[in-house]
N, CA and C atoms as an extended XYZ file, in Angstrom:
171
Properties=species:S:1:pos:R:3:atomname:S:1:resname:S:1:resid:I:1 pbc="F F F"
N        74.693      113.193      113.643 N   MET     1
C        75.889      113.095      112.647 CA  MET     1
C        75.708      113.472      111.509 C   MET     1
N        76.620      114.601      110.816 N   ARG     2
C        76.334      114.843      109.683 CA  ARG     2
C        77.752      114.135      109.011 C   ARG     2
N        77.139      114.121      107.590 N   ARG     3
C        77.602      113.568      106.705 CA  ARG     3
C        77.436      114.285      104.987 C   ARG     3
N        78.879      114.844      104.804 N   LEU     4
C        78.939      115.742      103.307 CA  LEU     4
C        78.697      115.053      102.309 C   LEU     4
N        79.368      113.562      102.340 N   PHE     5
C        79.513      113.281      101.015 CA  PHE     5
C        78.722      111.144      101.568 C   PHE     5
N        78.608      111.209       99.960 N   ARG     6
C        78.254      109.637       99.899 CA  ARG     6
C        78.972      108.835       98.965 C   ARG     6
N        78.896      107.360       99.801 N   LYS     7
C        79.759      106.027       99.629 CA  LYS     7
C        79.968      106.269       97.620 C   LYS     7
N        80.996      106.634       97.192 N   GLY     8
C        81.920      106.893       96.139 CA  GLY     8
C        81.514      108.046       95.390 C   GLY     8
N        81.422      109.053       96.271 N   GLU     9
C        81.359      109.987       95.289 CA  GLU     9
C        82.861      110.912       95.833 C   GLU     9
N        83.320      111.850       94.614 N   ARG    10
C        85.068      112.163       94.514 CA  ARG    10
C        84.877      113.166       94.800 C   ARG    10
N        86.479      113.413       95.942 N   VAL    11
C        86.564      114.367       97.042 CA  VAL    11
C        87.932      114.399       96.430 C   VAL    11
N        87.338      115.935       96.785 N   ARG    12
C        89.447      116.541       96.930 CA  ARG    12
C        89.727      116.950       98.361 C   ARG    12
N        91.203      116.101       98.225 N   ASN    13
C        91.975      116.486       99.443 CA  ASN    13
C        92.397      118.231       99.438 C   ASN    13
N        91.975      118.585      101.069 N   LYS    14
C        92.546      120.394      100.538 CA  LYS    14
C        93.959      120.367      100.616 C   LYS    14
N        94.637      119.662      100.854 N   ILE    15
C        96.043      119.815      101.455 CA  ILE    15
C        96.565      120.021      100.342 C   ILE    15
N        96.748      118.196       99.562 N   ASP    16
C        97.460      118.313       98.703 CA  ASP    16
C        96.590      118.266       97.428 C   ASP    16
N        95.402      118.137       97.156 N   GLY    17
C        95.107      118.402       96.257 CA  GLY    17
C        94.615      116.966       94.946 C   GLY    17
N        94.497      115.868       95.794 N   LYS    18
C        94.684      114.557       95.351 CA  LYS    18
C        92.915      114.054       95.241 C   LYS    18
N        91.941      114.143       94.271 N   VAL    19
C        91.153      113.728       94.299 CA  VAL    19
C        91.058      111.596       94.383 C   VAL    19
N        89.864      111.720       95.114 N   MET    20
C        89.680      110.533       96.033 CA  MET    20
C        88.127      110.237       95.898 C   MET    20
N        88.314      108.852       96.389 N   GLU    21
C        86.230      108.179       96.237 CA  GLU    21
C        86.745      108.143       97.661 C   GLU    21
N        84.823      108.139       98.260 N   VAL    22
C        84.570      107.679       99.921 CA  VAL    22
C        84.319      107.034       99.646 C   VAL    22
N        84.764      105.837      100.248 N   LEU    23
C        84.372      104.205      100.659 CA  LEU    23
C        83.517      104.025      101.689 C   LEU    23
N        83.285      105.008      102.761 N   ARG    24
C        82.713      104.537      104.358 CA  ARG    24
C        83.169      105.405      105.155 C   ARG    24
N        82.179      106.009      105.999 N   TYR    25
C        82.232      106.417      107.082 CA  TYR    25
C        82.957      105.318      108.518 C   TYR    25
N        84.131      105.950      109.121 N   LEU    26
C        84.439      104.823      110.076 CA  LEU    26
C        83.767      105.439      111.350 C   LEU    26
N        83.688      106.793      111.540 N   LYS    27
C        82.853      107.270      113.234 CA  LYS    27
C        83.089      108.704      111.746 C   LYS    27
N        82.255      109.862      113.235 N   SER    28
C        80.914      111.035      113.080 CA  SER    28
C        82.159      112.110      112.346 C   SER    28
N        82.646      111.955      111.743 N   ASN    29
C        83.666      113.149      110.937 CA  ASN    29
C        84.938      112.443      110.246 C   ASN    29
N        84.886      111.357      110.076 N   ILE    30
C        86.186      110.101      109.690 CA  ILE    30
C        86.219      109.092      108.464 C   ILE    30
N        86.534      109.997      107.268 N   VAL    31
C        85.862      109.308      106.485 CA  VAL    31
C        87.306      108.169      105.845 C   VAL    31
N        87.071      106.720      105.151 N   GLU    32
C        87.959      105.839      104.639 CA  GLU    32
C        87.856      106.532      103.312 C   GLU    32
N        88.981      106.527      102.798 N   VAL    33
C        89.174      107.350      100.766 CA  VAL    33
C        90.260      106.189      100.525 C   VAL    33
N        89.943      105.966       99.059 N   LYS    34
C        90.768      106.070       98.342 CA  LYS    34
C        91.140      106.701       97.296 C   LYS    34
N        92.105      106.488       96.147 N   TRP    35
C        92.649      107.225       95.405 CA  TRP    35
C        93.959      106.217       94.561 C   TRP    35
N        94.375      106.105       93.521 N   PHE    36
C        95.041      105.298       92.683 CA  PHE    36
C        96.726      106.385       92.762 C   PHE    36
N        97.904      105.564       92.832 N   ASP    37
C        98.743      106.282       92.744 CA  ASP    37
C        99.328      106.058       91.133 C   ASP    37
N        99.374      107.448       90.371 N   LEU    38
C       100.070      106.864       89.046 CA  LEU    38
C       101.454      106.148       88.688 C   LEU    38
N       102.372      106.978       90.044 N   GLU    39
C       104.013      106.568       89.915 CA  GLU    39
C       103.710      104.800       90.283 C   GLU    39
N       103.209      104.608       91.130 N   SER    40
C       103.536      103.144       91.232 CA  SER    40
C       102.252      102.465       90.940 C   SER    40
N       101.512      103.153       90.264 N   LYS    41
C        99.586      102.185       90.253 CA  LYS    41
C        99.557      101.172       90.435 C   LYS    41
N        99.278      101.794       91.993 N   GLU    42
C        98.480      100.488       92.780 CA  GLU    42
C        97.640      102.149       93.428 C   GLU    42
N        96.119      101.245       93.851 N   VAL    43
C        95.068      102.245       94.810 CA  VAL    43
C        95.528      101.911       95.946 C   VAL    43
N        95.557      102.911       97.129 N   HIS    44
C        95.592      103.438       98.059 CA  HIS    44
C        94.975      103.996       99.074 C   HIS    44
N        94.418      103.396       99.939 N   THR    45
C        93.113      103.460      101.019 CA  THR    45
C        93.668      104.549      102.266 C   THR    45
N        92.831      105.193      102.741 N   ASN    46
C        93.561      105.468      103.796 CA  ASN    46
C        92.291      106.679      104.865 C   ASN    46
N        92.565      107.216      106.135 N   THR    47
C        91.565      108.211      106.444 CA  THR    47
C        91.786      109.283      106.954 C   THR    47
N        91.024      110.442      106.392 N   VAL    48
C        91.261      111.461      106.368 CA  VAL    48
C        89.604      111.990      107.351 C   VAL    48
N        90.130      113.311      107.902 N   LYS    49
C        88.916      113.741      108.368 CA  LYS    49
C        87.950      114.622      107.475 C   LYS    49
N        86.612      114.394      107.734 N   GLU    50
C        85.771      115.477      106.452 CA  GLU    50
C        86.734      116.680      106.255 C   GLU    50
N        86.976      117.224      107.576 N   ASP    51
C        86.845      118.950      107.174 CA  ASP    51
C        87.997      118.932      106.164 C   ASP    51
N        88.666      118.037      105.850 N   LYS    52
C        90.035      118.300      105.049 CA  LYS    52
C        89.617      118.076      103.838 C   LYS    52
N        88.395      117.484      103.568 N   LEU    53
C        87.942      117.332      101.956 CA  LEU    53
C        86.971      118.289      101.240 C   LEU    53
N        86.436      118.605      100.577 N   SER    54
C        85.545      119.081       99.394 CA  SER    54
C        85.415      118.166       98.669 C   SER    54
N        84.292      118.696       97.745 N   LYS    55
C        83.729      117.835       96.312 CA  LYS    55
C        84.642      118.330       95.396 C   LYS    55
N        84.678      117.215       94.288 N   ALA    56
C        85.399      117.283       93.281 CA  ALA    56
C        84.896      117.894       92.397 C   ALA    56
N        85.518      119.149       91.399 N   ALA    57
C        84.777      119.348       90.303 CA  ALA    57
C        84.787      118.544       89.347 C   ALA    57
């Protein structure tokens, strides 16, 4: 099982460009991430495939 990212690492979503933080790995290539929404001022969590993420600069 490959793991490209570590817990707490900042990553960028390739689809919409949001910067997210890695919470944990759920399966072999599915990652649980969280991000802050500026409009609603809330923290959201979501699951994303590891292939759709890249390291944030």
